[in-house]
Phi, psi and omega in degrees: 000316181296319179294322180294320178294319178297319179295321178297316178298317180299318180294317180297313180298317180299317181295315179296319179295323180287331182275343186304307183294312179301320180294314179294326177298317179295325183264015188298343177298341182275354181272109181253026175300141185271356182243309184232050178300138178296339176299326180267321191288317187249136178218182180300332186289332182244001181299310185297314181300310181296319181297318178297318179295322179293317177297320175298324178296327177296319178296314178299321180297320178297314181297315182296320183290335183262332190236335187246000180254126176221139183305326182294336183253010183295325178295322177296319178297317179294335182273326187264322186297315180301319181294315182296322182294325185275342183303314178302330182286350177299341181286341187292153178283175173279094191275347180248122189296342177303335180302333180297323178295312183292327177295314181297320179295316180294320182292329176301316179295320179300317186280316189251350178099165184294323180299315178295322179300312182294327181283324186261355180298125184089353177249265176291331177271114179293118184263341183049236174249025181273141172269158196278346192297304187294313175300328177298315179295317177301320179296320176297321177297314179300316186290321187254346177247329181127151181279081181223135177297331181302320180293323177295317181294320177298315179299313182293324177294324176293321177296319178298314177299318179296322178295323176297316180292324177293325175298317176300313182296321180294315178297321179293321183296317187253354178229268178200172185298321182297316178299321178294315181297311181292327177298315177298318181292323181292338175297339177280356183269025180239093184305322180302320181297325178301320183290338183276337185299316184281354188272150180274065180241185180253348189297315180294313175301324178298319178301318179296309183295323179292317178295319177298314181297319180294313181298311182293325178295312180295324178292316182294320182286334181270330185249335178076188182107134183299315181297320179297320179293319180294315178296321178296317179298317180295316180295324177294319177300317179294318179296322180300322183262023174264321179192144182297324182297338178290337182299313180297320181293321182292336182294341181277349186298312181302317180298316179298316181297319181294314183295322187263004184296139178263353188241012179101142189289329183297314179295321180294318179298319179298313180294318178299318179298318178297315182297310181290327179298313179295314182297318180293323179296315178297319180296318182298322179297313182292320179296321180297325180290334181228042186303317183297322180291312181296322179299314181294322179296315180294322177299317179293321177299316184287321186270335186236305191285317180296311175297328182290346180299334180298334179285343185242020184296143175230137185288157176298327178298319178298313185292315190260352177249320184263312185277350170224164180292130182299338176301328183295313181289327177296315178295325178294321177294316177301318180300318180298316179297314180297316182296322178295317179296322181277349186055046185273104180291332181299332181297338180297337177303320181264325186297331181295336179298313178293320179297320179301315181295317184288313184296315181274357179053052179278104186249010177259115190299328181295335179274350179266343185311315180299340183268352183302321179302327183278330172292322176297321178291325174301313179298321179296320177301317178293320180297321183288352174284347173279135185277324185289116183298314183295327178293317179299314179297319180298316179300314181299314181290328174298319179296316183292313182295321176301311183295322177296317179296315181299315184285319187272331183246356175245296184293315185299309177301323178296312182295328180282001174248003175280163183293344178299333181292341179297323178295320179294312181294321179295322178299318177296318180295319179300324180291344179274353182264155176287158178102154182261342188240152172221129176269132186243133173251149176235118179261156188298160172280151180261332184230005179240153178273002181280165180262122182299331182301336180291350177275347182301315178300328179290322173300320178300323179299329186262001180227152175270353178293151175274125187269137173245122183219128178216015186243076181217206180093173181271130177290146182299325183289348180286340180058225180255012182299328182296337181296332181259001182290140174294346176249035183303323183300334181294337178269341184260357178294135175269125176281130186289164182296333182287357172264006184289166188294142179260146185295326180276139179296122180295138181282350184231140175234133175237134180242121177261125183237148177254016182236149178278351181295153177304144186301323184294339177276343184259328187255137183294340178210157174252121183306144181285058181237166175237189181072041182297133175222128181247141176236104190230031176295136178191126176261009173064023180280322185250150178282325178282122187234153177223097173261140184235134175237131183245130174246133177231152179298158183304136178091002182250069179287164182296343183276343182279144182259000000 
């Protein structure tokens, strides 16, 4: 009887796992994600391939859950699998223009040093609404390892792996080892998250710092100890200066610690007070040194960015059904029901994450990323209510293989056909030409309110050539329309001094255009160069476009080094 029940469960899970992609494919019109919407990513041409791979993944999941998974090796799995899953995504271009800000901030530190970075942040370094921690770390990587995107991707993949391990540790601390292991593995079941790891953004590092701060805070308040309190305060300080959106999330920690405390509220309140007191004191010192910058950033957040989020809203259905495996949200709902029946206060550690999203109506997936580890732990709690070990393992591996297929065989090919890939390909081509310098022009966008000049730093990220750029700024005919643009920061970015004109005539010219029209119709002149190379890939998904045309002096073909 028991074997028959297990077989029935296995069949049901297999059937549901096999139907997930076809059903979502039919309903893909409901996905309003602004980056990897299924409306753009999947079509008749790739449906069969992806579906076959997902079904193959179900078979692999069955084998892995029965023969290759052992509790003794689960930590090894948690350490290697996140890194392995993200490596294929390293091929993707820098698809989000915000990366240009972080690159310029990091490069300032690389060129002028950490002292100059700290002194000029918010002055010569355009800070927009960015906090200084993550670009500072990126700058250290550039300065001591080299200005290569590969090092950033390696670093972010390590952070992703660390976030998975921290998720495991949090689940283990407040529940049991099994909940922690499955929680860490379920964090890999979010395909959208895979695409964010290789990018030079702050969202993935923020997830790491927020998870670290949460784990150390809960550990310090429940177990005590001076060193634990000091480490918790430091991690909280780092999380505070990673991103403003983390501030609201961190405010829920004291309440969570008090409610879930095993040792009495008075001791917990005392420890929480010490941790926040030290962290706030450190924060106050730094804020006082740059009060004018922080004040202006908060004013901009309140008057422009927070109201502007409505222009970028993405539905919960998109986030939890399409951009992550739907099993995760189903398991999270089951977990909530089980926890309520058990009156399990410990569940509030994870449950507040979902409550936070619902109450504040956070519908922009990039702002939810720091909370994904806790949603994964909610799902793990629900999964652990199933008694059959092999069924639990099978479900987890089905989620992981599905997500890997979606990100690597769905999202990656799509992203590599966006116009953002032109900057990457042009950078590689520029490195094949002779000469140390390239002069870059930026022509206006035709269908986007963004400034094409903001793509110059991203081109710089992909080439070893020294860039000369002096053709930017706001056109007079634009009036004040750019002030209301969702890409307003692209017009307010300050181009650094190291892009200023060089006395020697550059042997190479690159023109970045935001229009599909032929270059000769857009530019008043064509440079007297030869060796024309055009990069015009575009799948027409995004309005902001980057087409690149390279002119080189006679005799400088792409094959010459």
